[in-house]
C-alpha positions as a LaTeX table, in Angstrom:
\begin{tabular}{lrrr}
\hline
Residue & $x$ (\AA) & $y$ (\AA) & $z$ (\AA) \\
\hline
Met1 & 29.35 & $-4.74$ & 8.64 \\
Ser2 & 30.38 & $-2.01$ & 6.22 \\
Lys3 & 33.77 & $-0.41$ & 6.76 \\
Leu4 & 33.95 & 3.31 & 7.54 \\
Glu5 & 36.53 & 5.65 & 6.04 \\
Thr6 & 37.58 & 9.12 & 7.15 \\
Lys7 & 35.38 & 10.77 & 4.50 \\
Asp8 & 32.32 & 8.97 & 5.88 \\
Phe9 & 32.32 & 11.19 & 8.96 \\
Ala10 & 31.54 & 14.20 & 6.76 \\
Leu11 & 28.84 & 12.15 & 5.01 \\
Gly12 & 27.37 & 11.26 & 8.41 \\
Ile13 & 27.20 & 14.96 & 9.31 \\
Gln14 & 25.36 & 15.57 & 6.01 \\
His15 & 22.69 & 13.05 & 7.00 \\
Leu16 & 22.51 & 14.66 & 10.43 \\
Leu17 & 21.91 & 18.06 & 8.84 \\
Ala18 & 19.24 & 16.59 & 6.56 \\
Met19 & 17.22 & 15.11 & 9.43 \\
Phe20 & 17.90 & 17.62 & 12.20 \\
Gly21 & 15.36 & 20.34 & 11.40 \\
Ala22 & 12.35 & 18.07 & 10.89 \\
Thr23 & 13.23 & 15.76 & 13.80 \\
Val24 & 13.50 & 18.69 & 16.22 \\
Leu25 & 10.45 & 20.50 & 14.78 \\
Val26 & 8.00 & 17.71 & 15.69 \\
Pro27 & 8.71 & 17.79 & 19.47 \\
Leu28 & 8.74 & 21.60 & 19.43 \\
Ile29 & 5.20 & 21.57 & 17.98 \\
Thr30 & 3.81 & 18.77 & 20.15 \\
Gly31 & 5.36 & 19.72 & 23.50 \\
Leu32 & 7.87 & 16.87 & 23.68 \\
Ser33 & 11.61 & 17.31 & 24.20 \\
Pro34 & 13.88 & 17.96 & 21.15 \\
Ala35 & 16.79 & 16.40 & 23.04 \\
Val36 & 14.80 & 13.21 & 23.68 \\
Ala37 & 13.66 & 13.21 & 20.02 \\
Leu38 & 17.29 & 13.27 & 18.87 \\
Leu39 & 18.19 & 10.53 & 21.34 \\
Thr40 & 15.33 & 8.26 & 20.27 \\
Ala41 & 15.96 & 8.98 & 16.58 \\
Gly42 & 19.54 & 7.80 & 16.97 \\
Leu43 & 18.66 & 4.77 & 19.11 \\
Gly44 & 15.73 & 3.92 & 16.83 \\
Thr45 & 17.93 & 4.06 & 13.74 \\
Leu46 & 20.45 & 1.68 & 15.32 \\
Leu47 & 17.62 & $-0.68$ & 16.29 \\
Phe48 & 16.25 & $-0.53$ & 12.74 \\
His49 & 19.65 & $-1.47$ & 11.31 \\
Leu50 & 19.86 & $-4.34$ & 13.78 \\
Cys51 & 16.49 & $-5.66$ & 12.58 \\
Thr52 & 17.40 & $-5.26$ & 8.89 \\
Lys53 & 20.83 & $-6.91$ & 9.18 \\
Gly54 & 22.53 & $-3.55$ & 8.59 \\
Met55 & 21.63 & $-3.64$ & 4.89 \\
Val56 & 19.17 & $-0.75$ & 4.43 \\
Pro57 & 20.62 & 2.81 & 4.39 \\
Val58 & 17.79 & 4.40 & 6.36 \\
Phe59 & 17.61 & 7.01 & 9.11 \\
Leu60 & 14.56 & 7.17 & 11.36 \\
Gly61 & 13.38 & 10.58 & 12.56 \\
Ser62 & 10.28 & 12.15 & 14.10 \\
Ser63 & 7.10 & 11.46 & 12.13 \\
Phe64 & 5.02 & 14.46 & 11.01 \\
Ala65 & 1.96 & 12.24 & 10.55 \\
Phe66 & 1.55 & 11.94 & 14.32 \\
Ile67 & 1.64 & 15.70 & 15.05 \\
Pro68 & $-2.17$ & 16.31 & 15.14 \\
Ala69 & $-2.77$ & 13.24 & 17.33 \\
Leu70 & 0.06 & 14.08 & 19.75 \\
Cys71 & $-1.11$ & 17.69 & 20.03 \\
Ala72 & $-4.66$ & 16.51 & 20.72 \\
Val73 & $-3.50$ & 14.24 & 23.56 \\
Ile74 & $-0.84$ & 16.47 & 25.14 \\
Gly75 & $-2.54$ & 19.81 & 24.55 \\
Gly76 & 0.37 & 21.78 & 25.99 \\
Asp77 & 0.17 & 19.93 & 29.31 \\
Ala78 & 3.42 & 18.09 & 30.11 \\
Ser79 & 1.61 & 15.92 & 32.65 \\
Lys80 & $-0.25$ & 14.24 & 29.75 \\
Ile81 & 2.95 & 13.12 & 28.02 \\
Pro82 & 2.70 & 9.62 & 29.61 \\
Leu83 & $-0.71$ & 9.22 & 27.93 \\
Ala84 & 0.88 & 10.08 & 24.59 \\
Gln85 & 3.67 & 7.60 & 25.33 \\
Gly86 & 1.10 & 4.80 & 25.66 \\
Gly87 & $-0.44$ & 5.68 & 22.30 \\
Val88 & 2.97 & 5.82 & 20.58 \\
Ile89 & 3.96 & 2.43 & 22.02 \\
Val90 & 0.72 & 0.84 & 20.75 \\
Ala91 & 1.33 & 2.42 & 17.32 \\
Gly92 & 4.74 & 0.75 & 17.28 \\
Leu93 & 3.18 & $-2.59$ & 18.19 \\
Leu94 & 0.73 & $-2.19$ & 15.28 \\
Tyr95 & 3.76 & $-1.96$ & 13.02 \\
Val96 & 5.01 & $-5.24$ & 14.50 \\
Ile97 & 1.65 & $-6.82$ & 13.61 \\
Phe98 & 1.97 & $-5.49$ & 10.05 \\
Ala99 & 5.45 & $-7.04$ & 9.90 \\
Ile100 & 4.11 & $-10.43$ & 10.98 \\
Leu101 & 1.31 & $-10.30$ & 8.39 \\
Thr102 & 3.80 & $-9.34$ & 5.69 \\
Lys103 & 6.02 & $-12.24$ & 6.65 \\
Val104 & 3.05 & $-14.63$ & 6.44 \\
Ile105 & 1.67 & $-13.52$ & 3.06 \\
Gly106 & 5.11 & $-12.81$ & 1.53 \\
Ser107 & 6.69 & $-9.82$ & $-0.15$ \\
Asp108 & 5.68 & $-11.06$ & $-3.61$ \\
Ile109 & 2.03 & $-10.38$ & $-2.74$ \\
Ile110 & 3.01 & $-6.94$ & $-1.48$ \\
Arg111 & 4.94 & $-6.36$ & $-4.71$ \\
Lys112 & 1.89 & $-7.39$ & $-6.76$ \\
Ile113 & $-0.19$ & $-4.92$ & $-4.81$ \\
Phe114 & 2.42 & $-2.18$ & $-5.24$ \\
Pro115 & 3.83 & $-2.48$ & $-8.82$ \\
Pro116 & 5.82 & 0.36 & $-10.49$ \\
Val117 & 2.66 & 1.82 & $-12.00$ \\
Val118 & 1.59 & 2.57 & $-8.40$ \\
Thr119 & 4.90 & 3.12 & $-6.64$ \\
Gly120 & 6.29 & 5.45 & $-9.33$ \\
Pro121 & 3.54 & 8.07 & $-8.92$ \\
Val122 & 3.61 & 7.59 & $-5.13$ \\
Ile123 & 7.33 & 8.40 & $-5.06$ \\
Ile124 & 6.65 & 11.48 & $-7.19$ \\
Ile125 & 4.00 & 12.56 & $-4.68$ \\
Ile126 & 6.42 & 12.04 & $-1.78$ \\
Gly127 & 8.87 & 14.46 & $-3.39$ \\
Leu128 & 6.30 & 17.02 & $-4.52$ \\
Ser129 & 4.45 & 16.96 & $-1.19$ \\
Leu130 & 7.60 & 18.30 & 0.47 \\
Thr131 & 8.13 & 21.16 & $-1.97$ \\
Gly132 & 5.54 & 23.41 & $-0.28$ \\
Pro133 & 7.46 & 23.61 & 3.02 \\
Ala134 & 10.69 & 23.90 & 1.00 \\
Ile135 & 9.38 & 26.99 & $-0.82$ \\
Lys136 & 8.30 & 28.46 & 2.51 \\
Asp137 & 11.85 & 27.93 & 3.73 \\
Val138 & 13.25 & 29.58 & 0.58 \\
Phe139 & 11.35 & 32.80 & 1.31 \\
Asp140 & 11.18 & 32.21 & 5.09 \\
Leu141 & 7.42 & 32.63 & 5.11 \\
Trp142 & 6.80 & 30.91 & 8.45 \\
Gly143 & 6.47 & 34.19 & 10.34 \\
Gly144 & 4.14 & 36.09 & 8.02 \\
Asp145 & 1.61 & 36.03 & 5.21 \\
Ile146 & 3.08 & 36.92 & 1.82 \\
Ala147 & $-0.44$ & 37.34 & 0.40 \\
Ala148 & $-1.07$ & 40.16 & 2.89 \\
Thr149 & 2.33 & 41.88 & 2.77 \\
Gly150 & 3.36 & 41.17 & $-0.79$ \\
Val151 & 6.91 & 40.31 & $-1.79$ \\
Thr152 & 9.21 & 42.41 & 0.38 \\
Thr153 & 12.93 & 43.13 & 0.23 \\
Asn154 & 13.43 & 40.55 & 2.99 \\
His155 & 11.68 & 37.90 & 0.91 \\
Leu156 & 13.93 & 38.66 & $-2.05$ \\
Cys157 & 17.03 & 38.54 & 0.15 \\
Asn158 & 15.93 & 35.16 & 1.53 \\
Ala159 & 15.33 & 33.83 & $-1.98$ \\
Ala160 & 18.78 & 35.05 & $-3.08$ \\
Ile161 & 20.40 & 33.17 & $-0.18$ \\
Ala162 & 18.45 & 30.02 & $-1.08$ \\
Ile163 & 19.39 & 30.30 & $-4.77$ \\
Phe164 & 23.05 & 30.78 & $-3.82$ \\
Thr165 & 22.94 & 27.67 & $-1.62$ \\
Phe166 & 21.14 & 25.70 & $-4.34$ \\
Ala167 & 23.73 & 26.81 & $-6.93$ \\
Ile168 & 26.66 & 25.81 & $-4.70$ \\
Met169 & 25.09 & 22.39 & $-4.22$ \\
Ala170 & 24.44 & 21.97 & $-7.96$ \\
Ile171 & 28.02 & 22.97 & $-8.81$ \\
Gly172 & 29.35 & 20.58 & $-6.19$ \\
Met173 & 27.30 & 17.71 & $-7.59$ \\
Asn174 & 28.32 & 18.31 & $-11.18$ \\
Arg175 & 31.81 & 19.82 & $-11.10$ \\
Ser176 & 33.61 & 18.64 & $-7.98$ \\
Lys177 & 35.71 & 15.48 & $-7.92$ \\
Gly178 & 36.85 & 12.89 & $-5.43$ \\
Phe179 & 35.98 & 13.48 & $-1.80$ \\
Trp180 & 34.38 & 16.87 & $-2.46$ \\
Lys181 & 31.83 & 15.28 & $-4.80$ \\
Leu182 & 30.50 & 13.28 & $-1.84$ \\
Ile183 & 29.69 & 16.23 & 0.42 \\
Pro184 & 27.92 & 18.84 & $-1.76$ \\
Ile185 & 25.18 & 19.32 & 0.84 \\
Leu186 & 27.62 & 20.01 & 3.66 \\
Ile187 & 29.59 & 22.43 & 1.47 \\
Ala188 & 26.39 & 24.20 & 0.36 \\
Val189 & 25.17 & 24.60 & 3.95 \\
Leu190 & 28.53 & 25.98 & 5.13 \\
Cys191 & 28.76 & 28.38 & 2.17 \\
Gly192 & 25.17 & 29.52 & 2.66 \\
Tyr193 & 25.81 & 30.01 & 6.39 \\
Ala194 & 28.96 & 32.02 & 5.67 \\
Leu195 & 27.04 & 34.24 & 3.22 \\
Cys196 & 24.39 & 34.92 & 5.87 \\
Val197 & 27.06 & 35.85 & 8.42 \\
Ile198 & 28.58 & 38.33 & 5.93 \\
Leu199 & 25.15 & 39.81 & 5.18 \\
His200 & 24.46 & 39.98 & 8.92 \\
Leu201 & 27.68 & 41.98 & 9.49 \\
Cys202 & 26.66 & 44.29 & 6.63 \\
Gly203 & 23.22 & 44.80 & 8.15 \\
Leu204 & 21.42 & 43.16 & 5.22 \\
Tyr205 & 20.31 & 39.97 & 6.99 \\
Lys206 & 19.57 & 39.35 & 10.65 \\
Met207 & 20.93 & 36.34 & 12.48 \\
Asn208 & 20.37 & 35.51 & 16.14 \\
Phe209 & 23.25 & 33.78 & 17.89 \\
Ala210 & 21.68 & 34.04 & 21.35 \\
Ala211 & 20.69 & 30.36 & 21.25 \\
Ile212 & 24.37 & 29.37 & 21.06 \\
Ala213 & 25.37 & 31.73 & 23.87 \\
Asn214 & 22.54 & 30.59 & 26.15 \\
Ala215 & 22.82 & 26.86 & 25.46 \\
Pro216 & 24.65 & 24.72 & 28.03 \\
Trp217 & 27.72 & 22.80 & 26.91 \\
Ile218 & 26.23 & 19.57 & 28.21 \\
Asn219 & 22.50 & 18.90 & 27.89 \\
Ile220 & 21.03 & 16.16 & 30.07 \\
Pro221 & 17.92 & 14.64 & 28.41 \\
Tyr222 & 16.64 & 13.15 & 31.67 \\
Lys223 & 15.96 & 16.68 & 32.95 \\
Thr224 & 13.41 & 17.23 & 30.19 \\
Pro225 & 9.63 & 16.61 & 30.58 \\
Gly226 & 8.45 & 13.10 & 29.83 \\
Phe227 & 11.85 & 11.41 & 29.67 \\
Leu228 & 11.43 & 7.80 & 30.86 \\
Ser229 & 8.06 & 8.62 & 32.42 \\
Leu230 & 5.96 & 5.53 & 33.10 \\
Pro231 & 3.62 & 5.22 & 30.07 \\
Lys232 & $-0.12$ & 5.27 & 30.70 \\
Phe233 & $-2.39$ & 3.19 & 28.49 \\
Ala234 & $-5.80$ & 4.86 & 28.22 \\
Ile235 & $-8.30$ & 4.00 & 25.50 \\
Thr236 & $-8.93$ & 7.53 & 24.19 \\
Pro237 & $-5.27$ & 8.51 & 23.65 \\
Ile238 & $-4.61$ & 5.09 & 22.11 \\
Leu239 & $-7.52$ & 5.47 & 19.67 \\
Thr240 & $-6.28$ & 8.96 & 18.85 \\
Ile241 & $-2.61$ & 8.09 & 18.21 \\
Ala242 & $-2.32$ & 4.41 & 17.29 \\
Pro243 & $-4.47$ & 4.42 & 14.09 \\
Val244 & $-2.01$ & 6.85 & 12.51 \\
Ala245 & 0.25 & 3.79 & 12.13 \\
Ile246 & $-2.02$ & 2.68 & 9.25 \\
Val247 & $-1.16$ & 5.90 & 7.42 \\
Thr248 & 2.56 & 5.66 & 8.13 \\
Phe249 & 2.51 & 2.01 & 7.01 \\
Met250 & 1.66 & 3.25 & 3.52 \\
Glu251 & 4.33 & 5.94 & 3.79 \\
His252 & 6.83 & 3.29 & 4.89 \\
Leu253 & 6.13 & 1.26 & 1.75 \\
Gly254 & 6.73 & 4.33 & $-0.39$ \\
Asp255 & 9.91 & 5.32 & 1.44 \\
Ile256 & 11.43 & 1.82 & 1.33 \\
Thr257 & 10.55 & 1.57 & $-2.35$ \\
Thr258 & 12.16 & 4.96 & $-2.97$ \\
Asn259 & 15.23 & 4.01 & $-0.96$ \\
Gly260 & 15.60 & 0.78 & $-2.91$ \\
Ala261 & 15.14 & 2.61 & $-6.22$ \\
Val262 & 17.95 & 5.01 & $-5.28$ \\
Val263 & 20.31 & 2.27 & $-4.10$ \\
Gly264 & 19.39 & $-0.14$ & $-6.89$ \\
Lys265 & 18.39 & $-2.99$ & $-4.57$ \\
Asp266 & 15.16 & $-4.78$ & $-3.77$ \\
Phe267 & 14.75 & $-4.29$ & $-0.02$ \\
Phe268 & 11.29 & $-5.86$ & $-0.15$ \\
Lys269 & 13.08 & $-9.14$ & $-0.86$ \\
Asp270 & 16.35 & $-8.77$ & 1.06 \\
Pro271 & 16.42 & $-8.22$ & 3.98 \\
Gly272 & 12.63 & $-8.29$ & 3.56 \\
Leu273 & 9.79 & $-5.84$ & 4.01 \\
His274 & 8.80 & $-7.59$ & 7.23 \\
Arg275 & 12.19 & $-6.70$ & 8.69 \\
Thr276 & 11.95 & $-3.01$ & 7.75 \\
Leu277 & 8.44 & $-2.86$ & 9.23 \\
Leu278 & 9.66 & $-4.62$ & 12.37 \\
Gly279 & 12.56 & $-2.20$ & 12.73 \\
Asp280 & 10.28 & 0.82 & 12.28 \\
Gly281 & 7.76 & $-0.54$ & 14.76 \\
Leu282 & 10.27 & $-1.41$ & 17.47 \\
Ala283 & 11.97 & 1.97 & 17.03 \\
Thr284 & 8.62 & 3.73 & 17.49 \\
Ala285 & 7.80 & 1.66 & 20.57 \\
Leu286 & 11.26 & 2.49 & 21.97 \\
Ala287 & 10.66 & 6.19 & 21.32 \\
Gly288 & 7.35 & 5.96 & 23.16 \\
Phe289 & 9.03 & 4.32 & 26.15 \\
Phe290 & 11.66 & 7.09 & 26.35 \\
Gly291 & 9.12 & 9.89 & 25.87 \\
Gly292 & 9.96 & 10.79 & 22.28 \\
Pro293 & 7.76 & 11.17 & 19.18 \\
Ser294 & 7.00 & 8.30 & 16.81 \\
Asn295 & 9.79 & 7.39 & 14.38 \\
Thr296 & 9.58 & 7.00 & 10.64 \\
Thr297 & 11.85 & 6.62 & 7.62 \\
Tyr298 & 13.09 & 9.99 & 6.33 \\
Ser299 & 12.80 & 11.08 & 2.71 \\
Glu300 & 15.40 & 13.80 & 3.41 \\
Asn301 & 18.06 & 11.17 & 3.97 \\
Thr302 & 17.00 & 9.28 & 0.85 \\
Gly303 & 17.57 & 12.55 & $-1.01$ \\
Val304 & 21.09 & 12.70 & 0.44 \\
Leu305 & 21.73 & 9.17 & $-0.85$ \\
Ala306 & 20.58 & 10.18 & $-4.32$ \\
Thr307 & 22.73 & 13.30 & $-4.25$ \\
Thr308 & 25.99 & 11.74 & $-3.06$ \\
Gly309 & 25.75 & 8.27 & $-4.61$ \\
Asn310 & 27.14 & 6.84 & $-1.35$ \\
Tyr311 & 24.82 & 4.10 & $-0.09$ \\
Asn312 & 26.91 & 2.73 & 2.77 \\
Pro313 & 24.48 & 1.88 & 5.62 \\
Ala314 & 27.33 & 2.41 & 8.10 \\
Val315 & 27.20 & 6.13 & 7.27 \\
Leu316 & 23.58 & 6.23 & 8.43 \\
Arg317 & 24.57 & 4.47 & 11.65 \\
Leu318 & 27.29 & 7.07 & 12.07 \\
Ala319 & 24.65 & 9.79 & 11.71 \\
Ala320 & 22.65 & 7.97 & 14.41 \\
Tyr321 & 25.63 & 8.12 & 16.76 \\
Phe322 & 25.97 & 11.83 & 16.00 \\
Ala323 & 22.28 & 12.35 & 16.81 \\
Ile324 & 22.70 & 10.59 & 20.16 \\
Leu325 & 25.77 & 12.70 & 20.90 \\
Leu326 & 23.93 & 15.83 & 19.83 \\
Ala327 & 21.22 & 15.11 & 22.40 \\
Phe328 & 23.87 & 15.74 & 25.05 \\
Leu329 & 25.82 & 18.60 & 23.38 \\
Gly330 & 23.81 & 21.74 & 23.93 \\
Lys331 & 26.13 & 24.17 & 22.10 \\
Phe332 & 26.34 & 22.09 & 18.93 \\
Gly333 & 22.60 & 21.56 & 18.84 \\
Ala334 & 22.08 & 25.30 & 19.27 \\
Phe335 & 24.50 & 25.99 & 16.38 \\
Leu336 & 22.50 & 23.75 & 14.07 \\
Gln337 & 19.35 & 25.59 & 15.10 \\
Thr338 & 20.93 & 28.85 & 13.91 \\
Ile339 & 21.29 & 27.58 & 10.33 \\
Pro340 & 19.27 & 30.20 & 8.40 \\
Val341 & 15.92 & 29.03 & 7.06 \\
Pro342 & 16.67 & 30.08 & 3.43 \\
Val343 & 19.86 & 28.00 & 3.50 \\
Lys344 & 17.82 & 24.95 & 4.43 \\
Gly345 & 15.30 & 25.89 & 1.75 \\
Gly346 & 17.94 & 25.93 & $-0.98$ \\
Val347 & 19.12 & 22.45 & 0.00 \\
Glu348 & 15.56 & 21.12 & 0.31 \\
Leu349 & 14.65 & 22.21 & $-3.21$ \\
Met350 & 17.36 & 19.94 & $-4.56$ \\
Leu351 & 16.71 & 17.01 & $-2.22$ \\
Phe352 & 12.93 & 16.90 & $-2.62$ \\
Gly353 & 13.09 & 17.52 & $-6.36$ \\
Met354 & 15.44 & 14.58 & $-6.74$ \\
Ile355 & 13.00 & 12.32 & $-4.89$ \\
Ala356 & 10.26 & 13.25 & $-7.38$ \\
Ala357 & 12.71 & 12.62 & $-10.23$ \\
Ile358 & 13.42 & 9.16 & $-8.80$ \\
Gly359 & 9.70 & 8.41 & $-9.13$ \\
Ile360 & 9.91 & 9.28 & $-12.82$ \\
Arg361 & 13.00 & 7.08 & $-13.11$ \\
Thr362 & 11.09 & 4.21 & $-11.51$ \\
Ile363 & 8.41 & 4.48 & $-14.20$ \\
Val364 & 10.98 & 4.69 & $-17.01$ \\
Glu365 & 13.07 & 1.76 & $-15.79$ \\
Ala366 & 9.94 & $-0.40$ & $-15.47$ \\
Lys367 & 9.36 & 0.27 & $-19.20$ \\
Leu368 & 5.69 & 0.95 & $-18.62$ \\
Asp369 & 3.67 & 1.28 & $-21.81$ \\
Met370 & 2.33 & 4.84 & $-21.67$ \\
Thr371 & 0.02 & 4.15 & $-24.60$ \\
Asn372 & $-1.79$ & 1.61 & $-22.40$ \\
Asn373 & $-4.96$ & 3.25 & $-21.05$ \\
Arg374 & $-4.84$ & 1.06 & $-17.94$ \\
Asn375 & $-1.47$ & 2.49 & $-16.93$ \\
Leu376 & $-2.58$ & 6.03 & $-17.77$ \\
Cys377 & $-5.74$ & 5.71 & $-15.66$ \\
Ile378 & $-3.89$ & 4.36 & $-12.61$ \\
Met379 & $-1.15$ & 6.97 & $-12.77$ \\
Ala380 & $-3.55$ & 9.84 & $-13.47$ \\
Ala381 & $-5.80$ & 8.96 & $-10.53$ \\
Thr382 & $-2.85$ & 8.44 & $-8.17$ \\
Leu383 & $-1.07$ & 11.66 & $-9.11$ \\
Cys384 & $-4.15$ & 13.89 & $-9.21$ \\
Ser385 & $-5.60$ & 12.64 & $-5.94$ \\
Gly386 & $-2.24$ & 12.79 & $-4.18$ \\
Ile387 & $-1.16$ & 16.24 & $-5.37$ \\
Gly388 & $-4.69$ & 17.63 & $-4.97$ \\
Leu389 & $-4.90$ & 16.44 & $-1.37$ \\
Val390 & $-1.41$ & 17.78 & $-0.66$ \\
Ile391 & $-2.69$ & 21.21 & $-1.68$ \\
Ile392 & $-5.70$ & 21.09 & 0.68 \\
Gly393 & $-3.74$ & 19.46 & 3.52 \\
Gly394 & $-5.09$ & 15.91 & 3.52 \\
Leu395 & $-8.54$ & 14.51 & 4.22 \\
Pro396 & $-9.87$ & 15.31 & 7.72 \\
Leu397 & $-12.41$ & 12.80 & 9.04 \\
Lys398 & $-14.20$ & 12.15 & 12.32 \\
Ile399 & $-14.17$ & 8.46 & 13.22 \\
Gly400 & $-15.95$ & 7.47 & 16.41 \\
Gly401 & $-15.72$ & 11.02 & 17.72 \\
Val402 & $-11.98$ & 11.13 & 17.01 \\
Asp403 & $-10.58$ & 13.58 & 14.46 \\
Val404 & $-8.31$ & 11.80 & 11.98 \\
Asn405 & $-6.51$ & 13.48 & 9.10 \\
Leu406 & $-5.74$ & 11.00 & 6.32 \\
Ser407 & $-2.59$ & 12.08 & 4.49 \\
Ala408 & $-2.50$ & 12.71 & 0.76 \\
Leu409 & 0.06 & 9.94 & 0.36 \\
Phe410 & $-2.19$ & 7.42 & 2.12 \\
Ile411 & $-5.23$ & 8.26 & $-0.01$ \\
Ala412 & $-3.24$ & 8.29 & $-3.26$ \\
Thr413 & $-1.65$ & 4.94 & $-2.45$ \\
Ile414 & $-5.02$ & 3.36 & $-1.64$ \\
Ile415 & $-6.51$ & 4.68 & $-4.90$ \\
Gly416 & $-3.55$ & 3.42 & $-6.91$ \\
Val417 & $-3.65$ & $-0.01$ & $-5.27$ \\
Ile418 & $-7.40$ & $-0.47$ & $-5.77$ \\
Met419 & $-7.30$ & 0.59 & $-9.42$ \\
Asn420 & $-4.33$ & $-1.71$ & $-10.07$ \\
Leu421 & $-6.25$ & $-4.65$ & $-8.61$ \\
Val422 & $-9.63$ & $-3.85$ & $-10.17$ \\
Ile423 & $-8.74$ & $-2.81$ & $-13.73$ \\
Pro424 & $-7.81$ & $-5.97$ & $-15.68$ \\
Glu425 & $-4.63$ & $-6.08$ & $-17.69$ \\
Lys426 & $-5.11$ & $-6.28$ & $-21.43$ \\
Lys427 & $-3.94$ & $-9.60$ & $-22.82$ \\
Asp428 & $-2.14$ & $-9.79$ & $-26.15$ \\
\hline
\end{tabular}
């Protein structure tokens, strides 16, 4: 077990800030409970670390890939949450099956299927696919259409706040020393929040603190819809939700590869890809049992690792404990919800950009021959298909009467894998 120091508590809060918005957003969209999502994210992360021998610095949060399927099953009716729980549990069990298959065929086969010429572009796509929402956060475009209204004074004010936050984070990463160098994200968020409060007092930016005033001091998750409801296993909800695990399997490979590239370790080998898949699957099944959304590895937290250079898995477990605590502390959770959107956007630009840069680093460190047409073809097809599908929002299909949206990352990974296996390597 890794030893925690006093400074690690601030690092744990950074990871909490990185995952909070997305983890809470998924249940808000699908009709599940944000408190339960935080609880299951924390418990799932601890279970993941148990399965991976505490070696992999990963945080598990709510998976965006399952949003369309969960919305289709729940449809705004809380009484249908048990049906969604059954589908989420089966999706977790599919992950367990993937883990068993990986253990049988070995990680070397997986590595052969996913060499740097494939994983490098995939990591780039992971980072770039998140930049769209980040830019929306920068300008706070979620409540309106900039194409219809044009760039307004409010948009420019939001962008200025985001740039200020981004600049504080960049200065902290490059100029600060010692302990302060480890918490540039936390410092940037606090400085950005303080700027927004000042602008609010001056009448230049509007903040709403009603959520903090109205939130209870103690929040009891069991009072929320779906918590510990008895899951129902019906064929239609299962066929709607469970197949998404195939998509997130591909995303898991990319995230674990990215995480290992940041840390400088081969997690496919030790503790083993089968263990990370098992941890992800059991965490998702646990979330389904409690009434929370499916769990997945979080690129946001990988970005925090890259930013701080602190790879202690115990810090991620500390963030998990904070998430569990947050599920019960209503006032603190409400405070985090009041963090201005442009502040989050400024931080996200740095985090997601660094993930894309790590993909480039993966290609460089593998010393891939960029004069080799085979490498160029594989990378070109992977990048173009992935980024193109990110722009149009994935690939919607109807399979057996069920609407399935294949993610850009899934399609790009499949294309890269097939081309890597089909195109022969040129022999000297």
